[in-house]
C-alpha positions as a printed Julia matrix, in Angstrom:
221×3 Matrix{Float64}:
 -78.14  -41.06   77.17
 -80.42  -44.12   77.36
 -83.36  -42.02   76.17
 -81.4   -41.11   73.02
 -79.49  -44.37   72.44
 -81.35  -47.28   74.03
 -78.55  -49.75   73.31
 -75.93  -47.81   75.27
 -75.94  -50.54   77.94
 -74.41  -52.91   75.37
 -71.1   -51.2    76.12
 -71.33  -51.84   79.87
 -69.73  -55.09   81.01
 -70.1   -57.09   84.24
 -68.79  -55.71   87.52
 -67.02  -58.99   88.29
 -65.64  -61.97   86.38
 -66.14  -65.38   87.99
 -64.23  -67.36   85.36
 -62.5   -67.17   82.01
 -65.36  -69.08   80.4
 -67.82  -66.55   81.8
 -65.8   -63.65   80.39
 -65.68  -65.25   76.93
 -69.45  -65.86   77.0
 -70.0   -62.16   77.73
 -67.76  -61.37   74.76
 -69.93  -63.63   72.6
 -72.76  -61.15   73.19
 -70.72  -57.96   73.74
 -67.38  -57.97   71.87
 -66.67  -54.43   73.06
 -67.4   -53.25   76.6
 -66.15  -51.4    79.68
 -66.24  -53.04   83.11
 -65.86  -51.09   86.33
 -64.38  -53.29   89.05
 -64.32  -52.23   92.7
 -61.79  -53.46   95.28
 -59.56  -54.71   92.47
 -56.79  -55.58   94.91
 -58.88  -58.52   96.13
 -59.36  -59.66   92.54
 -55.61  -59.55   91.95
 -55.06  -61.55   95.12
 -57.39  -64.28   93.84
 -55.78  -64.26   90.38
 -52.25  -64.61   91.77
 -53.08  -67.29   94.34
 -51.02  -70.42   93.49
 -53.91  -72.53   94.8
 -56.49  -70.78   92.63
 -59.21  -73.05   91.16
 -59.26  -73.85   87.45
 -61.89  -71.21   86.49
 -59.74  -68.44   88.03
 -56.59  -69.73   86.32
 -58.44  -69.67   82.98
 -59.67  -66.14   83.76
 -56.08  -65.02   84.23
 -55.12  -66.65   80.93
 -58.0   -64.96   79.09
 -57.13  -61.54   80.56
 -53.53  -61.98   79.43
 -54.6   -63.12   75.96
 -57.16  -60.36   75.39
 -54.62  -57.56   75.55
 -53.23  -58.26   72.07
 -56.48  -59.44   70.46
 -58.32  -56.14   69.96
 -56.98  -55.52   66.44
 -59.55  -55.6    63.65
 -58.12  -58.79   62.12
 -57.49  -60.53   65.48
 -59.6   -63.24   67.1
 -59.93  -64.83   70.53
 -60.08  -68.54   69.8
 -62.79  -70.85   71.09
 -62.42  -73.17   74.08
 -63.61  -76.78   73.98
 -64.82  -78.81   76.98
 -66.0   -82.34   77.49
 -69.42  -80.81   78.19
 -70.37  -79.35   74.79
 -72.72  -76.81   76.36
 -69.72  -75.12   78.01
 -67.87  -74.61   74.72
 -67.18  -71.0    73.73
 -67.19  -69.41   70.27
 -64.49  -67.53   68.37
 -64.69  -63.81   69.19
 -63.55  -61.37   66.5
 -61.66  -58.24   67.61
 -62.63  -58.42   71.31
 -62.11  -55.12   73.09
 -62.31  -55.17   76.88
 -61.57  -52.09   78.97
 -61.28  -52.55   82.73
 -61.54  -49.5    84.97
 -60.66  -50.62   88.48
 -60.02  -49.05   91.85
 -58.38  -50.29   95.03
 -56.61  -49.11   98.15
 -52.8   -49.12   97.7
 -52.34  -51.59  100.57
 -54.71  -54.16   99.08
 -53.4   -53.64   95.55
 -49.72  -54.14   96.4
 -50.5   -56.98   98.79
 -52.23  -58.83   95.96
 -49.31  -58.86   93.53
 -45.78  -60.22   93.4
 -42.93  -60.52   90.91
 -44.71  -63.33   89.03
 -47.57  -60.94   88.15
 -45.01  -58.68   86.48
 -43.07  -61.54   84.89
 -46.13  -63.01   83.15
 -47.26  -59.54   82.04
 -50.5   -59.12   84.02
 -49.61  -55.89   85.82
 -47.71  -54.3    82.88
 -50.91  -54.58   80.85
 -52.63  -52.14   83.21
 -52.08  -48.39   83.35
 -51.66  -47.85   87.08
 -52.4   -44.42   88.56
 -51.53  -43.94   92.24
 -52.56  -40.95   94.35
 -50.13  -40.17   97.17
 -51.39  -36.73   98.19
 -53.46  -35.63  101.15
 -57.14  -36.37  101.61
 -59.17  -33.68   99.86
 -62.42  -32.1   101.15
 -65.7   -33.75  100.23
 -67.11  -32.59   96.91
 -70.45  -31.07   97.86
 -71.44  -30.75   94.2
 -71.04  -34.46   93.44
 -73.93  -36.08   91.59
 -74.88  -33.03   89.52
 -76.2   -34.14   86.08
 -73.71  -33.55   83.24
 -74.37  -30.69   80.78
 -76.82  -31.47   77.99
 -74.11  -30.78   75.41
 -71.91  -33.51   76.93
 -74.83  -35.95   76.99
 -75.53  -35.32   73.31
 -71.85  -35.74   72.39
 -71.68  -39.03   74.29
 -74.92  -40.23   72.68
 -73.49  -39.43   69.23
 -70.32  -41.37   70.09
 -72.38  -44.41   71.15
 -74.53  -44.19   68.03
 -71.44  -44.05   65.81
 -69.92  -47.06   67.58
 -73.16  -49.05   67.28
 -73.42  -48.22   63.57
 -69.83  -49.37   63.07
 -70.53  -52.62   64.93
 -73.73  -53.32   63.01
 -72.0   -52.66   59.67
 -68.93  -54.68   60.71
 -66.6   -51.78   59.93
 -63.84  -49.93   61.76
 -61.91  -46.66   61.45
 -58.15  -46.96   61.31
 -56.23  -44.47   63.47
 -53.49  -42.82   61.41
 -50.04  -41.88   62.76
 -48.5   -38.58   61.7
 -44.74  -38.6    60.91
 -43.69  -36.93   64.19
 -45.68  -39.38   66.3
 -44.35  -42.31   64.24
 -40.75  -41.19   64.83
 -41.34  -40.7    68.55
 -42.97  -44.12   68.96
 -40.24  -45.81   66.9
 -37.57  -44.25   69.14
 -39.46  -45.47   72.21
 -39.66  -48.98   70.73
 -35.86  -49.04   70.32
 -35.45  -47.73   73.86
 -37.69  -50.52   75.2
 -35.55  -53.11   73.38
 -32.49  -51.66   75.06
 -34.1   -51.82   78.52
 -35.15  -55.44   77.93
 -31.7   -56.49   76.74
 -30.05  -54.82   79.72
 -32.57  -56.05   82.31
 -31.21  -57.9    85.32
 -34.25  -60.17   85.76
 -37.34  -61.31   83.84
 -39.66  -59.1    85.9
 -37.73  -55.97   84.96
 -37.66  -56.98   81.31
 -41.4   -57.71   81.25
 -42.16  -54.15   82.38
 -40.95  -52.96   78.96
 -42.05  -55.94   76.87
 -45.42  -54.4    75.99
 -44.61  -50.76   76.75
 -44.52  -49.85   73.05
 -47.85  -51.58   72.43
 -49.33  -49.8    75.45
 -48.12  -46.44   74.11
 -49.81  -47.2    70.77
 -53.06  -48.07   72.56
 -52.99  -44.9    74.66
 -52.12  -42.74   71.63
 -54.95  -44.32   69.65
 -57.38  -43.73   72.52
 -56.38  -40.07   72.72
 -56.69  -39.72   68.94
 -60.23  -41.11   68.96
 -61.12  -38.92   71.95
């Protein structure tokens, strides 16, 4: 894809975030990117540590804030420091996708009820595999078909054109999808109102927004 769209790497984010300030500075240059994070359970452990240093606390805050800032009219506000060189800019419509992997033991060991109560874990779409170990894929590493490469290159080119022209395409909801999502929104309200504790309620607090994000992603795909 790089041979067809040289700027494709603009959509690839860092493989680790050292601080909230660092993440915002990346967004200054790349307002839309995908980061692939390995051993994410260890990252969660650091984020939920009550003795975490200030940069990690700010990173947690930025990750929480980013989830609802990807709309076209939304902005991630700047951060001011006593050292002017560390100040960050306002980022318009930041869109960060994190694709992470971890062993179940490390993942669950790194979270507690507070991670659910403040909304960190509910913001992620967690997929857990509980089946048996499968045989090694001997065909791994085979180059993708040329048709898929061309389709992906066209997608990147369209996204770059949209970014350069400062435009976006609104995803439309058909009536059936609208009715289904509205019903789910009401159901989430009911779950929240009937929740026994804040952690249980928080699981459904952004469920409707998450369903909209997933539906929009599928529509674009």
